[in-house]
C-alpha positions as CSV (number, residue, x, y, z in Angstrom):
1,M,0.1,-0.1,-0.1
2,N,1.2,3.3,-1.1
3,K,1.0,6.4,1.0
4,Y,0.1,9.9,-0.5
5,H,-0.1,13.4,-0.1
6,V,-4.0,13.6,-0.6
7,K,-6.8,11.3,0.5
8,K,-10.4,10.7,-0.4
9,G,-12.4,13.8,-0.2
10,D,-9.7,16.3,-0.5
11,T,-9.8,19.3,-2.6
12,V,-7.1,19.6,-5.2
13,V,-5.8,21.6,-8.4
14,V,-4.5,19.7,-11.0
15,N,-1.0,20.8,-12.2
16,T,-0.5,19.3,-15.5
17,G,-2.1,17.5,-18.3
18,E,-5.5,18.0,-20.2
19,W,-7.2,19.1,-17.0
20,K,-4.4,21.6,-15.7
21,K,-5.7,24.5,-13.4
22,R,-9.0,22.7,-12.7
23,E,-10.1,22.1,-9.2
24,G,-11.6,19.1,-8.1
25,K,-12.8,16.7,-5.4
26,I,-11.1,13.2,-4.8
27,L,-14.0,10.5,-5.2
28,A,-11.4,7.4,-5.1
29,I,-7.6,6.7,-5.1
30,L,-6.5,3.9,-7.6
31,S,-3.3,2.8,-5.7
32,K,-2.3,0.0,-8.0
33,K,-2.0,2.8,-10.7
34,D,-1.1,5.8,-8.8
35,R,-3.8,7.6,-9.8
36,V,-6.9,9.7,-8.3
37,V,-10.4,9.8,-9.8
38,L,-11.7,13.3,-9.7
39,E,-15.2,15.2,-9.7
40,I,-14.2,18.2,-11.4
41,A,-16.9,21.2,-10.6
42,G,-18.3,23.5,-13.2
43,L,-17.8,21.6,-16.4
44,T,-19.1,22.9,-19.5
45,D,-20.9,20.8,-22.2
46,E,-17.7,21.0,-24.3
47,D,-15.6,19.6,-21.5
48,R,-17.9,17.0,-20.9
49,A,-17.6,15.9,-24.3
50,R,-13.7,15.6,-23.9
51,M,-14.2,13.7,-20.7
52,G,-15.0,10.7,-22.7
53,K,-17.7,7.7,-22.5
54,R,-17.7,4.2,-21.6
55,S,-20.2,1.7,-23.1
56,I,-21.9,-0.5,-20.6
57,K,-24.2,-3.8,-21.0
58,K,-27.7,-4.2,-20.3
59,S,-28.5,-5.2,-16.6
60,Q,-31.1,-4.9,-14.0
61,A,-29.5,-1.5,-12.6
62,N,-29.2,-0.2,-16.2
63,P,-32.1,-1.6,-18.1
64,N,-30.9,0.3,-21.4
65,G,-27.3,-0.2,-21.4
66,G,-25.5,2.3,-23.8
67,M,-23.1,5.0,-23.1
68,V,-22.3,6.7,-19.7
69,E,-19.9,9.5,-18.9
70,R,-16.4,8.4,-17.2
71,S,-14.9,10.1,-14.5
72,V,-11.4,12.1,-14.9
73,S,-8.5,10.1,-13.7
74,V,-5.0,12.0,-13.0
75,H,-1.5,10.8,-11.9
76,V,-1.3,11.4,-8.1
77,S,1.8,13.5,-8.7
78,N,-0.1,16.0,-11.0
79,V,-2.4,17.3,-8.4
80,T,-1.9,19.8,-5.4
81,K,-3.8,19.7,-2.3
82,K,-5.6,23.0,-2.1
83,S,-4.9,25.0,1.0
84,E,-7.9,25.9,3.0
């Protein structure tokens, strides 16, 4: 188990990459890949289109199946904890 400078629920700022200078809340930490899953606030429709989609099978939980939005995943070294 790795130790990180951020934890679930922290508000962070993205330093580099496609989501640079965006602020988000950590939803999960993927320790095997050293990544954090972010919920980025204030996304425009254009940003949502860039975020990507994922196809899912039909199931009882999702009777129609189809496409759903994916969350933003960023490497843990590319985020900084926002000072409060």
